[in-house]
Backbone as JSON Lines, residues from 0, in Angstrom:
{"i":0,"aa":"M","n":[12.09,11.29,-11.17],"ca":[11.92,10.07,-10.64],"c":[12.23,8.87,-11.37]}
{"i":1,"aa":"T","n":[13.22,7.93,-11.22],"ca":[13.6,6.63,-12.26],"c":[12.51,5.89,-12.47]}
{"i":2,"aa":"K","n":[12.9,5.29,-13.61],"ca":[11.75,4.25,-14.39],"c":[11.89,2.77,-12.94]}
{"i":3,"aa":"K","n":[12.59,2.71,-12.3],"ca":[12.12,1.44,-11.63],"c":[11.59,2.34,-10.32]}
{"i":4,"aa":"K","n":[11.18,3.57,-10.02],"ca":[10.27,3.9,-9.37],"c":[9.14,3.88,-9.49]}
{"i":5,"aa":"Q","n":[9.17,4.5,-10.55],"ca":[7.88,4.38,-11.22],"c":[7.14,3.15,-11.77]}
{"i":6,"aa":"D","n":[7.91,2.44,-11.95],"ca":[7.29,0.75,-12.29],"c":[6.76,0.71,-10.87]}
{"i":7,"aa":"E","n":[7.37,0.86,-9.42],"ca":[7.21,0.25,-8.28],"c":[5.99,1.24,-8.16]}
{"i":8,"aa":"W","n":[5.56,2.23,-8.14],"ca":[4.4,3.03,-8.15],"c":[3.23,2.86,-8.79]}
{"i":9,"aa":"Q","n":[3.33,1.92,-9.84],"ca":[2.53,1.62,-11.08],"c":[1.6,0.71,-10.14]}
{"i":10,"aa":"F","n":[1.98,-0.54,-9.02],"ca":[1.21,-1.43,-8.66],"c":[0.15,-0.7,-7.57]}
{"i":11,"aa":"F","n":[0.52,0.57,-7.02],"ca":[-0.35,1.36,-6.35],"c":[-1.5,2.11,-6.75]}
{"i":12,"aa":"R","n":[-1.16,2.21,-8.38],"ca":[-2.21,3.24,-8.7],"c":[-3.02,2.98,-9.25]}
{"i":13,"aa":"K","n":[-4.85,3.4,-8.94],"ca":[-5.67,2.87,-9.79],"c":[-5.87,3.51,-11.12]}
{"i":14,"aa":"P","n":[-6.92,2.72,-11.76],"ca":[-7.14,3.52,-13.11],"c":[-7.07,4.71,-13.44]}
{"i":15,"aa":"S","n":[-7.54,5.49,-12.26],"ca":[-7.52,7.22,-12.45],"c":[-6.08,7.51,-12.49]}
{"i":16,"aa":"G","n":[-5.32,6.73,-11.74],"ca":[-3.88,7.56,-11.46],"c":[-3.29,7.98,-10.47]}
{"i":17,"aa":"H","n":[-4.53,7.72,-9.68],"ca":[-4.41,8.21,-8.2],"c":[-3.39,6.99,-7.55]}
{"i":18,"aa":"I","n":[-2.71,7.17,-6.34],"ca":[-2.13,6.05,-5.83],"c":[-3.1,5.81,-4.64]}
{"i":19,"aa":"A","n":[-3.39,4.87,-3.98],"ca":[-3.99,4.02,-3.37],"c":[-3.75,3.02,-2.42]}
{"i":20,"aa":"Y","n":[-3.75,2.64,-0.99],"ca":[-3.24,2.37,-0.13],"c":[-4.4,0.95,-0.08]}
{"i":21,"aa":"N","n":[-3.81,-0.11,0.67],"ca":[-4.96,-0.73,1.55],"c":[-5.52,-0.08,2.62]}
{"i":22,"aa":"K","n":[-7.32,-0.29,2.42],"ca":[-8.37,0.6,3.8],"c":[-7.44,0.14,5.29]}
{"i":23,"aa":"K","n":[-6.55,-0.72,5.23],"ca":[-6.33,-1.14,7.04],"c":[-5.34,-0.48,7.33]}
{"i":24,"aa":"C","n":[-4.23,0.11,5.89],"ca":[-3.04,0.71,5.72],"c":[-3.59,2.38,5.87]}
{"i":25,"aa":"L","n":[-5.0,2.82,5.72],"ca":[-4.76,4.32,5.22],"c":[-4.49,5.19,6.15]}
{"i":26,"aa":"H","n":[-4.82,4.78,7.62],"ca":[-4.89,5.57,8.78],"c":[-3.16,5.41,9.53]}
{"i":27,"aa":"C","n":[-2.34,4.21,9.12],"ca":[-1.43,4.32,10.21],"c":[-0.44,4.74,9.47]}
{"i":28,"aa":"K","n":[0.54,4.94,10.8],"ca":[1.24,6.09,10.94],"c":[2.82,5.64,10.13]}
{"i":29,"aa":"R","n":[2.87,4.11,10.38],"ca":[4.27,3.35,9.58],"c":[4.23,4.1,8.02]}
{"i":30,"aa":"K","n":[5.37,3.32,7.31],"ca":[5.76,3.55,6.25],"c":[6.04,2.43,5.48]}
{"i":31,"aa":"C","n":[5.18,1.3,6.03],"ca":[4.72,0.01,4.98],"c":[3.83,-0.08,4.82]}
{"i":32,"aa":"K","n":[2.92,0.61,4.13],"ca":[1.47,0.46,3.65],"c":[1.72,-0.41,2.18]}
{"i":33,"aa":"Q","n":[0.97,-0.98,2.08],"ca":[0.44,-1.62,1.09],"c":[-0.35,-1.42,0.22]}
{"i":34,"aa":"S","n":[-0.64,-1.83,-1.21],"ca":[-1.4,-1.67,-2.19],"c":[-2.92,-2.02,-2.13]}
{"i":35,"aa":"Y","n":[-3.47,-0.98,-2.26],"ca":[-4.83,-1.37,-2.42],"c":[-5.18,-2.96,-3.31]}
{"i":36,"aa":"R","n":[-4.76,-3.3,-3.56],"ca":[-4.73,-4.85,-4.81],"c":[-4.42,-5.89,-3.58]}
{"i":37,"aa":"V","n":[-3.57,-5.73,-2.99],"ca":[-3.2,-6.96,-2.14],"c":[-3.81,-7.33,-0.99]}
{"i":38,"aa":"V","n":[-4.0,-8.52,-0.8],"ca":[-4.59,-9.05,1.08],"c":[-3.44,-8.98,1.82]}
{"i":39,"aa":"I","n":[-3.54,-8.37,3.09],"ca":[-2.32,-7.86,4.26],"c":[-1.27,-9.15,4.43]}
{"i":40,"aa":"L","n":[-0.39,-8.49,3.84],"ca":[0.53,-10.29,4.08],"c":[1.26,-9.85,4.98]}
{"i":41,"aa":"R","n":[1.78,-9.14,6.03],"ca":[2.17,-8.97,6.86],"c":[2.11,-7.36,7.65]}
{"i":42,"aa":"C","n":[1.72,-7.2,8.8],"ca":[1.94,-6.65,9.7],"c":[1.43,-6.63,10.8]}
{"i":43,"aa":"D","n":[2.55,-6.12,11.8],"ca":[2.19,-6.57,12.89],"c":[1.58,-5.35,13.51]}
{"i":44,"aa":"L","n":[1.18,-4.67,13.7],"ca":[-0.25,-4.17,14.27],"c":[-1.5,-4.6,14.03]}
{"i":45,"aa":"F","n":[-1.66,-5.22,12.44],"ca":[-2.9,-6.0,12.63],"c":[-2.68,-7.08,13.38]}
{"i":46,"aa":"D","n":[-2.16,-7.59,13.42],"ca":[-1.95,-9.28,14.27],"c":[-2.6,-9.21,15.53]}
{"i":47,"aa":"K","n":[-1.24,-7.99,15.62],"ca":[-2.15,-7.2,17.5],"c":[-3.75,-6.98,17.72]}
{"i":48,"aa":"R","n":[-4.05,-6.29,16.81],"ca":[-5.73,-6.38,16.78],"c":[-6.13,-6.99,16.56]}
{"i":49,"aa":"R","n":[-5.72,-8.32,16.25],"ca":[-6.55,-9.5,15.82],"c":[-7.13,-10.34,17.46]}
């Protein structure tokens, strides 16, 4: 894995080292998953549910 890819995934890693996604993205089939650290910024499926 390149240095750039490692830096990108660091934002998704919990202190334990596991990659974690936002609760609302866990069961989504799309590839646009967001980190557990952020508030959902933009998601078409989430907007439709509201």
